[in-house]
ZAROVEX-550985 format. One record per residue: residue number from 1; residue in one letter; x, y, z of N, C-alpha, C in turn. Coordinates in steps of 0.001 Angstrom, whole numbers, plus 500000, padded with zeros to 6 digits. Example, Ala and Ser with C-alpha at 12.3 -4.5 7.8 and 13.67 -1.06 7.14 Angstrom:
REM residues 2
  fiba  kolvex    n_px    n_py    n_pz   ca_px   ca_py   ca_pz    c_px    c_py    c_pz
     1       A  513190  494310  507800  512300  495500  507800  513200  496700  507800
     2       S  512850  497750  507080  513670  498940  507140  512900  500030  507870
REM end
This chain:
REM residues 179
  fiba  kolvex    n_px    n_py    n_pz   ca_px   ca_py   ca_pz    c_px    c_py    c_pz
     1       X  155790  185049  393581  156009  183608  393361  155189  182757  394387
     2       X  154655  181676  393905  153711  180932  394751  154629  179922  395447
     3       X  153965  178939  396208  154677  178101  397119  155141  176831  396178
     4       X  154539  176619  394997  154865  175485  394153  155669  175913  392993
     5       X  156487  174984  392405  157308  175383  391188  156322  175690  390078
     6       X  156726  176606  389189  155934  177024  388063  156390  176399  386744
     7       X  157517  175682  386821  158021  175022  385590  158528  173576  385971
     8       X  158605  172888  384971  159196  171409  385030  159922  171191  383748
     9       X  161099  170803  383801  161978  170591  382561  161977  171801  381657
    10       X  162026  173090  382155  162089  174198  381371  160721  174534  380756
    11       X  159670  173818  381044  158345  173930  380440  157480  174474  381558
    12       X  156530  175445  381187  155577  175992  382184  154641  174930  382534
    13       X  154303  174912  383878  153281  173895  384333  151917  174691  384098
    14       X  151094  173951  383297  149708  174560  382965  148790  174363  384115
    15       X  148718  173110  384588  147827  172776  385725  148199  171580  386408
    16       X  147636  171274  387580  147949  170181  388400  146673  169294  388505
    17       X  146806  167968  388685  145716  167002  388863  145984  166278  390159
    18       X  145172  166342  391256  145336  165553  392336  145599  164046  392153
    19       X  146642  163466  392798  146920  162064  392473  147589  161383  393650
    20       X  147404  160131  393779  148073  159329  394907  148546  157882  394342
    21       X  149722  157569  394722  150354  156347  394392  150341  155477  395686
    22       X  149685  154414  395702  149510  153589  396929  149911  152240  396797
    23       X  150240  151602  398105  150620  150172  398134  150292  149737  399539
    24       X  149952  148483  399588  149814  147907  401031  150246  146476  401044
    25       X  150631  145994  402334  151097  144657  402397  150910  144258  403874
    26       X  150691  143059  404141  150738  142568  405484  152048  142003  405864
    27       X  152415  142344  407089  153728  141961  407612  153618  141182  408977
    28       X  154210  140052  408999  154131  139246  410246  155108  139707  411338
    29       X  154903  139397  412480  155824  139798  413600  157251  139268  413353
    30       X  158207  140019  413772  159666  139579  413707  160157  139208  412379
    31       X  159712  139983  411421  160022  139759  409874  161098  140830  409513
    32       X  161913  140368  408633  163067  141169  408120  163142  141230  406620
    33       X  163135  142424  405989  163401  142498  404513  162235  142203  403692
    34       X  160992  142405  404198  159843  142134  403289  159736  143316  402276
    35       X  159563  143133  401016  159427  144131  399988  157970  144361  399658
    36       X  157508  145553  399541  156135  145902  399027  156190  145638  397483
    37       X  155091  145432  397004  154840  145173  395498  155468  146312  394793
    38       X  156572  146080  393997  157197  147237  393190  156127  147749  392161
    39       X  155451  146987  391490  154475  147490  390497  153497  148421  391046
    40       X  153081  148372  392306  152186  149251  392938  152880  150631  393131
    41       X  154189  150602  393333  154932  151938  393623  155672  152459  392393
    42       X  155296  152106  391212  155931  152481  389948  155000  153431  389324
    43       X  155417  154660  388910  154607  155603  388251  154579  155165  386731
    44       X  153364  154968  386287  153218  154380  384921  152419  155392  383970
    45       X  152317  156672  384341  151478  157588  383596  152430  158646  382844
    46       X  152003  159018  381859  152862  159924  380938  153088  161336  381521
    47       X  152343  161746  382543  152499  163046  383217  153437  162857  384443
    48       X  154289  163867  384644  155187  163743  385851  154314  163840  387198
    49       X  154778  163097  388133  154081  163060  389416  154938  163841  390461
    50       X  154378  164950  390945  155006  165747  391868  154379  165398  393278
    51       X  155309  164852  394059  154840  164199  395362  155144  165355  396404
    52       X  154062  165582  397268  154166  166479  398383  154188  165908  399738
    53       X  153653  164678  399911  153635  164073  401192  153703  162447  401075
    54       X  154184  161819  402118  154044  160263  402223  153183  160039  403413
    55       X  152174  159327  403283  151368  158849  404530  151496  157321  404722
    56       X  151697  157019  405967  151806  155694  406386  150750  155228  407446
    57       X  150016  154265  407143  149023  153825  408168  149367  152403  408500
    58       X  149225  152021  409769  149498  150742  410221  148201  150142  410846
    59       X  147776  148946  410555  146530  148394  410984  146777  147008  411646
    60       X  146611  146826  412881  146804  145560  413466  145673  144587  413166
    61       X  146010  143317  412988  144993  142247  412649  145290  141033  413624
    62       X  144287  140269  413913  144495  139258  414712  143314  138234  414661
    63       X  143324  137079  415308  142306  136061  415296  141656  136095  416826
    64       X  140403  136529  416883  139684  136560  418184  139177  135405  418644
    65       X  138777  134434  417684  138248  133092  418199  138942  132036  417243
    66       X  139479  130852  417954  140022  129790  417141  139177  129348  416163
    67       X  139673  129210  414902  139068  128738  413748  138311  129826  412921
    68       X  138400  131104  413344  137790  132219  412680  138869  132937  411873
    69       X  138449  133671  410885  139406  134292  410029  140093  135532  410765
    70       X  141190  135936  410311  141929  137093  410867  141030  138382  410506
    71       X  140913  139316  411519  140167  140460  411435  141036  141727  411922
    72       X  140538  142900  411541  141104  144075  412000  140756  144278  413494
    73       X  141597  144419  414335  141305  144633  415707  140690  145961  416039
    74       X  139655  145887  416868  139043  147162  417154  139955  148065  418072
    75       X  140620  147367  418908  141660  148134  419828  142922  147950  419151
    76       X  143604  149078  418619  144795  149157  417965  145913  149335  418997
    77       X  147020  148680  418984  148081  148915  419791  148723  150304  419567
    78       X  149056  151036  420713  149598  152240  420655  151103  152246  420082
    79       X  151696  151149  420169  153161  151204  419877  153436  150649  418518
    80       X  152407  150507  417559  152902  149826  416297  153854  150748  415531
    81       X  153852  152073  415585  154801  152885  414824  156208  152669  415250
    82       X  156409  152253  416521  157773  151866  417022  158260  150529  416630
    83       X  157280  149698  416149  157572  148285  415853  157833  147958  414402
    84       X  157658  148895  413507  157787  148739  412169  158890  149703  411616
    85       X  159922  149113  410720  161005  149973  410208  160886  149776  408599
    86       X  161202  150859  407988  161186  150787  406467  162431  151424  406009
    87       X  162812  150994  404831  163890  151554  404011  163178  151899  402615
    88       X  163422  153210  402216  162703  153617  400914  163823  153986  399942
    89       X  163676  153424  398806  164656  153773  397652  163967  154060  396380
    90       X  164512  155160  395718  163949  155478  394417  164865  154765  393481
    91       X  164257  153728  392847  165167  152787  392148  165626  153277  390793
    92       X  164951  154191  390187  165296  154847  388941  166522  155842  389125
    93       X  166489  156644  390248  167534  157580  390542  168605  156883  391244
    94       X  168442  155602  391638  169448  154963  392561  169825  155691  393833
    95       X  168758  156172  394399  168877  156950  395634  168057  156465  396734
    96       X  168535  156431  397951  167751  156103  399247  167190  157260  399751
    97       X  165966  157248  400220  165381  158363  400766  165620  158499  402382
    98       X  166251  157436  402830  166606  157321  404228  168067  156702  404332
    99       X  168868  157211  405178  170206  156612  405343  170247  155141  405669
   100       X  169390  154641  406555  169057  153305  406757  167684  153043  407238
   101       X  167316  151842  407596  165890  151587  407939  165434  152531  409043
   102       X  164304  153213  408908  163818  154175  409891  162492  153653  410412
   103       X  162281  153887  411711  161047  153521  412339  159924  154501  411831
   104       X  158812  153942  411655  157685  154734  411176  157482  155993  412133
   105       X  157651  155696  413400  157438  156805  414411  158329  158071  414241
   106       X  159504  157761  413615  160429  158960  413341  160078  159682  412038
   107       X  159436  158990  411058  159166  159528  409858  157911  160507  409906
   108       X  157065  160195  410661  155704  160970  410631  155712  162169  411576
   109       X  155115  163170  411031  155014  164464  411972  153838  163993  412974
   110       X  153930  164425  414231  152954  164226  415215  151706  165047  414842
   111       X  151845  166132  414251  150719  167027  413849  149915  166499  412688
   112       X  150612  166172  411674  149890  165808  410334  149903  164232  410139
   113       X  150586  163419  410882  150583  161981  410733  151042  161650  409295
   114       X  151886  162514  408752  152464  162286  407390  153992  162681  407405
   115       X  154671  162440  406271  156061  162971  406064  155694  163950  405052
   116       X  155825  165232  405373  155602  166321  404428  156974  166729  403753
   117       X  156903  166745  402420  158116  167205  401748  158199  168694  401576
   118       X  159336  169359  402010  159295  170778  401924  159324  171162  400480
   119       X  160084  170510  399501  159924  170664  398122  159394  169500  397499
   120       X  158633  169597  396464  157971  168408  395782  159077  167506  395264
   121       X  158850  166171  395369  159782  165156  394836  158987  164610  393582
   122       X  159709  164611  392392  159059  164293  391133  159510  163012  390597
   123       X  158542  162241  390218  158669  161084  389432  158280  161184  387914
   124       X  158959  160657  386992  158418  160582  385559  158100  159086  385307
   125       X  157561  158874  384240  157099  157530  383718  158183  156416  384075
   126       X  157854  155308  384605  158685  154113  384852  159641  154352  385972
   127       X  159471  155367  386717  160220  155656  387932  159335  155225  389170
   128       X  159921  154993  390290  159158  154580  391418  160018  154255  392695
   129       X  159354  153711  393638  159970  153423  394931  160095  151896  395176
   130       X  161034  151494  395941  161108  149989  396499  161069  150319  397980
   131       X  160208  149653  398639  159973  149858  400138  160282  148499  400803
   132       X  161205  148430  401610  161545  147221  402367  161211  147395  403873
   133       X  160455  146471  404355  159908  146467  405704  160538  145412  406594
   134       X  160612  145846  407837  161037  144885  408908  160139  145187  410155
   135       X  159997  144206  411019  159126  144376  412215  159649  143744  413407
   136       X  159321  144317  414538  159659  143703  415826  158516  142675  416152
   137       X  158630  142093  417368  157487  141290  417864  156325  142176  418145
   138       X  155084  141726  417920  153912  142454  418134  153310  142240  419588
   139       X  152596  143283  420071  151978  142943  421442  150628  142267  421304
   140       X  150084  142004  422370  148746  141485  422553  147783  142669  422929
   141       X  146577  142577  422525  145665  143641  422755  144465  143057  423460
   142       X  143637  143847  424195  142465  143489  424882  141334  143496  423909
   143       X  140492  142504  424006  139334  142518  423194  138267  143446  423822
   144       X  137640  144373  423111  136617  145227  423715  135647  144508  424486
   145       X  135284  144940  425609  134134  144322  426523  134686  143242  427359
   146       X  135983  142809  427218  136500  141830  428138  137258  142456  429310
   147       X  137525  141694  430281  138167  142131  431519  139663  142350  431311
   148       X  140223  141802  430247  141646  141830  429897  142466  141097  430739
   149       X  141939  140017  431279  142932  139187  432113  143703  138267  431026
   150       X  144455  137374  431391  145280  136564  430394  144443  135920  429350
   151       X  143319  135632  429530  142352  134893  428620  141740  135829  427705
   152       X  141734  137132  427950  140927  138068  427064  141873  138777  426102
   153       X  143215  138518  426196  144059  139157  425205  144186  138437  423980
   154       X  144319  139207  422943  144456  138650  421524  145958  139051  420979
   155       X  146603  138100  420436  147765  138396  419851  147665  139047  418478
   156       X  148508  140060  418278  148500  140648  416831  149182  139716  416033
   157       X  148676  139208  415000  149177  138187  414062  149843  138833  412745
   158       X  149412  139984  412303  149904  140673  411232  149567  142154  411419
   159       X  150411  143005  410769  150052  144377  410575  150062  144832  409047
   160       X  148915  145368  408652  148809  145901  407340  149473  147156  407199
   161       X  150496  147284  406417  151206  148574  406211  150649  149183  404942
   162       X  150107  150362  405043  149556  151103  403836  150415  152341  403713
   163       X  150908  152410  402418  151710  153685  402093  151037  154359  401038
   164       X  151019  155735  401063  150453  156476  400038  151247  157670  399815
   165       X  151632  157951  398495  152487  159127  398128  151422  160065  397503
   166       X  151229  161227  397979  150204  162085  397565  150863  163355  396876
   167       X  150047  163876  395848  150697  165010  395247  149755  165386  394015
   168       X  150503  165706  392897  149803  166058  391720  150428  165661  390510
   169       X  149693  165203  389500  150162  165079  388175  150252  166341  387621
   170       X  151435  166711  386873  151570  168024  386332  151499  167941  384841
   171       X  150723  168942  384303  150659  169047  382854  151396  170225  382398
   172       X  152284  169970  381488  153290  171082  381103  152946  171653  379779
   173       X  151924  171088  379066  151443  171724  377872  149898  171388  377723
   174       X  149276  172237  376920  147758  172028  376891  147543  170730  376086
   175       X  146506  169895  376504  146155  168672  375858  145697  168952  374489
   176       X  145894  168035  373487  145572  168344  372180  144536  166990  371740
   177       X  143936  167180  370649  143014  166130  370149  143902  164988  369546
   178       X  145202  165094  369432  146200  164186  368804  146700  163231  369950
   179       X  146349  163420  371134  146942  162535  372197  146441  161087  372111
REM end
């Protein structure tokens, strides 16, 4: 027996196609209850999606010069994972994946920087996730090349939260020309 299931819905799995369901959103400091775009986290393909891991990336952004646009900061704060909390719900199954909002730092493995699922979590068409985010106050960071006195610090104005569910689309019967 292999490490992956051989059947789905009493049908033999013929093959798997690598796949990722992703979404991203910017969240301001000290925000509560911001929801990621539900359409980005809805599985809309006719093949079941077998999820093996969830990856979360946090990217701090700020304004380095007055009047300039917000940019990704070269120096990323070490504590971002402790400052963002998320609640994840599978809306089709009416199930929460977490008992309550969890800090990103507790969800991710230090070794893989992802939440690895021991058993695949499967979505079928029109199922998906609702992710609600909250944030604490953000720190200031030093601009590279500066002395980092009080005038060289840049406030983090937003954090881009990127979420990816990675796994495989599963094919339970051979494709036909009638599809």
